[in-house]
N, C-alpha and C positions, 0 to 999 in steps of 0.2 A: 504494500500500500504506500509505496514511496511516492508521494504526490509530486515531489520536486524532481524526481528522476523518471523519465520516460524516454522512449526513443526520440522524442521531440527535443530533448535538452542537449544530449550529446550524440553525435553521429553514430549510428550503429556499425558494428563490425560487419564484414561481408562484402565490402566494396571490391576486394580483390577478386572474389568469385564473379562479381558483376563485370569486372574488367575482362576476365577470361571469356565470358559470354559475349561481351562486346567485340572482342577480337574475332570470335567465330562468326558473328553477324556481319562484321566489317563496317568501317567508316563511322562517322559521327552519328548517323541515324541508328546504327547498331548499338553504339555506346549508350545513347539516350534510352533506347528500348531496354537495354540490360539494366540500367539504373532504375527505370520505372518498374520493371518486373521485380527487382530486388525490393524496392520500396513497398510494392504491393504485397510481397511475401512477408515482409516484416509486419505489415498491418494485419495480415490474416493469421499470423502465428505469434501472438503476444507472449511475453514472458513476464513473470512477476519478480524475477531475480535481477536487481539493479547493479550487482557488484558492490565494490567498496571504494567509491571514487573520492571520498573525503579523507582527511587525515587528522588524527588527534595528535597535537604537539606536546601537550603537558596537562596535568591536572593540579588543582590547588585546593584550598579550603572551600569546598562547595562551588568550585568553578572548574570549567574545562576550557582549554585553549585549543582552537582549531585553525588549520590553514584556511585563510580567507578565500572564499569565492562567492559568487552571486548567491548560492544557496545557503552556505553557512552564515552569511550575513543577514539572512531574512529575519524580520521581527517575529516575536511570539514564542510559542511553546512547541517543542518538537521531540521526537524520539531520536536517539543516537544509538545505532546498532554497530557493535564491533566485537572483538574477541571476548570481551567480558560479558556480553549480553546486551539487553536493551536498557538504556538509561533515558532519563527525561531531562532535557535541557530547556532553560528558560530564556529570558531576554538577553540581548547582547549588552554586556557591561563595559567592555572596552573594544576598540578596534584600531588597527592601523592598516597600512597597505598590504601587509603580509599575513596578519592573523586577526582572529576575533576571540574574545573571551566571553563565554556565556555562563549564566548561572546553572549549576548542577542541582536539579530539584529532586531527583530520586533515582532508584535503581542502582546497579553496581557502578563503582568508580571506573570510568573508561580506561582502557589501556592505551598507551601511546602506539600509534600505528594506523593502518587503514580502518575506515569506518564508513557508515552511510547515514545521512540524515533521513529520518523516516517520519512521514506525516502522522503515523500512528504511534503515540507514546505508550500504548497499552498492549499487553500480550497475556494470554493467547486467545481469550474468550471473554464473554460478558462478566465472568467472575472477577476479572481485573478491574471492572468498574463498580464492584460491590453489588452486582445484580445477580439474583438467582435466575437459573435458566435450565432448560432441558435440551438435550440433543434429540432431534426428531428427523424423520425422513419424509420428504415430499415426493409422492409418486408422480413421475413425469413420463412422457411417452418414450423416453430413452432409458428409464430405470429410476431407482430412488436417488434423490438429490438431498444431501445432508443440509440441515438448517438448525439454527439456534432459535428456541422459543423462549422469549423473556416475558413472563406474565405481567399483566398490569398490576400496579400497586393495589393493596387492599387497605381500606376500602377504595374503590375506584373513584376517580374524580367526578364531580357532578357534571362536568362538561362532556365527559366521554361515556360514562355509565358502564364501563367495563366491556363494551362490545365492539370497540373500534380497534382494528389491528393495523399496525404499520408493516408494510412489506419493504424490507431494506435490500437494495440492489446495488452491488458494488460495480466498479468500472472495469474497463478493459485492462487485462493484465493484473487486476487486483484480486483480493480475497474478501472473505467475510469480515476480516479485521477492520476493514474500512469503516464499518458501522460503529465500531466501539466508541469513537469520539461522540457520536450523536445519541447513543442509547440512553444516557441519563436524562437528556432533554425529552425524548419521547416517553420515557417512563414517568417523568414529572408531569407530563401532559395527560397522563392516565391511560396511555395506549399499551396494549399487548404488542410486542414486536416479534416478527418472524424474519430472521436474517437469513436470506436465501443464498444458495449457490445455483449456478446455471451452467449449461453445457460448455465444456471446454475450459473451465476455470481451475482444473486440477482437483476439485472435490466432487463435482457432479459428473455424470457420464459425459464422455467425449461426444462431439458432433460426429455423425457418420463419416464425414470426409476429413475429420481432424483439424478443421479450420474454424477460426472465428467468423461469424456471419454478421458482425457489427450491429447486432440487435434484430436482424431480419428473421432469425429463427429463435434467438435466445428469449424473446418475449413469451414463447410458448411455455417455458419453464416458470416464468413469473405468473402466467395464467394458471399453471398447475398449483403454484403456491397460493394464489387467490382462491382456488377451489378448496384447497386444504383448509385455509383460514375460515371460509364460509361454512365448511362442513364441521368445524370445531368451535362454533359459537360466535364468529364475527358477524356483525350486521352490516358494517361498512368498513372501508379500507382507506388507508393513506399510503400512497406511493412515495417512497423515499429513495432517491438515487444519486449516485456520484458519477460524474463524467459520462461514460457510455451507458451507465445505468439509467440516464435520462433518455437516451436513444431507445433503449430497451423499453422503458416506461412509456415513451411516446408511441411506440409500435403497439404496446398493449392497449393503450387508450384508443387507438385507431382501429384495432383489429379484433379485440377480444369481446365476446359476448358478456363478459363480466365487468366491462369498463364502467357501467353505470353504478357499480358498487363502490367506486372510488369517490370519497367525499372531499379529499384534499391531496395535494401533491407538494413535496418538498424536494427540490433539486439543487445539488451542490456542484458548482462548476459544470453546468449541464452542457452536454454535447447536443446542440439543437440543429446542427447543419453539418453533415459530413463533408460536403464539398469545401465549404469555407474552412473547416478544421484541417482538411488535408492540404489546402493551400498554405495555411499557417505552418503546418508541420514540414512542408516542403521547403519553406524559407528557412526554418530552423536547421535543415540539412544542407542549406546552401544550394538547393536545386532551383533551376529557373522555374518561374511560375507556370510556364507552358507544360512542363513535365508533370506537374501535379495533376493536370487534366488527363494526361496519358495514363498515369498510374491509376487514376480513378476509373478510367475505362477498362483497364486490365482487371481491376478489382471487381467491377460489375460483372464482367464476363466470367471470371473464375468462380464466383459464388452465386451468380444469378440474382444480384441485388439491384434495385433501382434506388440510387442514392438520392434522387429528388424527393422520394417519399419521406426522407429524414430531414427535410427543410421544414421545420415546424412553424415558421412564419408564413411561408408561401403555401404550405400544405399542412395546416393544423389538424390534429386528430379530431374525430367526431365528438368525443367526450372531452370537455375542457373544464374540469373542476377548478376551484380556487387553488392557486399555485404560488408557492414561495420560491423565488430564485435567489441563491446565494453565490456570489462570485467574487474573486479577488482581481484587482486591477493589474496584478503582476503575473497573471497566468500566461505562460508562453506555449502551453499545450492546446488548450481550447480557448479561442479568443473571447475575452470578456464582452466584446461587442455583440456576440450572439445573445447573451442575456439582456444587454441594454436594448437591443433591437426588438426582442420579443416583448419586453416590458413596454416599449413605446408603441408597438403595434397591437398590444393586447386589447385595448378598448374597441378597436375596429374588428377584432376577431371574436368579440363577445367572450373573452377569456379573462376572468378575474385574476390578475397577476400582481403580486407584491414583490418588489425587488430590493435587496439589501446588498450593497457593495462593500467589500473590505479592502484594505490597503496593503500593498507591499509584499505579498506572498505568492508562491507558485501554485501550481494546479492542485485543486482541492485543499488549499491551505487556509481557507477562510476561518475555520475553527481555530487553527493554530495561531492566526493573527490576533484573535480576540475571543477566547473561549466563552467568557461570560456574555459578551454581546451576541455571539452566535447562538448560544443556547437560549438567551432571552428572546431573540428573534423567532426561533423555532417554537418555543412554548407559547409566546404571545400570539403568533399566527394561528397555531392549532387551537388554542383556547377560543379565539374569536370565531374562527370558521366553524369549529365543531359545535359550539354553543348555538350558533345561528342555524346549523344544519339539523338540530334535533327536531323530530316531528312534533 
């Protein structure tokens, strides 16, 4: 769940192989095709392993000194994973051109050497947030998909009355850990939370072709989770998604017969348009903008997807419940302009959208930038929407 590390931040390995293919195809056109094919392959085969690109220089009295880069200098609260395990680091206390010193808030004292900044400071399950939970399995068309079931607090809040379930959907290359930051806010709002896995994420069954389908088939597993929730006492649902989890959720809202059960949506750094996101990611890889379109066409043909269906401003889903968008202005993976544009277009789409922007952090880093403000935004939105939605 390393929000600040994705294939969009550092160029991926494998360009050598692309170069070999380029030679076989011949000429500049062959080289361009090889790069686009490689880019499409990276997109369709995500990995949740970011490596250890950061470096711990030293530790002090409740402090840790890191080699400075754009990521280690971000504001807020983060996980830091290294040889000693997962630590929690707080705000930057000192900085110069070479290093940053951050508060060390919890976990093991980091060891000097390679590490990775992790958007998730909690491991490994909802128990790390002090929440009781059960491991359950959601029956899907591909087989059982593991999920965490976090019951609503007892007594349930008056706003929710114990029968509203959140379906928490992680992003591309992520895992269920992504939800751990938000679970206390959902719990405080009185919701039962079902933190789902879906095909190809390493926990749920694989897609038949072994590829990510960018939300175009993954939504079926969310529909299975919705069926599970409704069969186990839910009367209404809240979709909660991170990054591609919003693309999955948008497909669910547009295609599932259960979409009318959704009373509210909370999307963090939502991927609301694949084409614009791919153009941004192509720039991150120093690819000419024209090649992003070629890579998109390769991707469409390889998995049979229509990327235009995932432009939620031009092609909004049929079901458009009240929606909270949370996005950081420092996001280099999914453009913050996507959320801004949907918020601006929402009145004309008859889509009740609330937008909250956070400052200075990378992809899905809004909670990290301001945990208290983020959680207040979520609980305030859900309290208002679910109260008004009561029959």
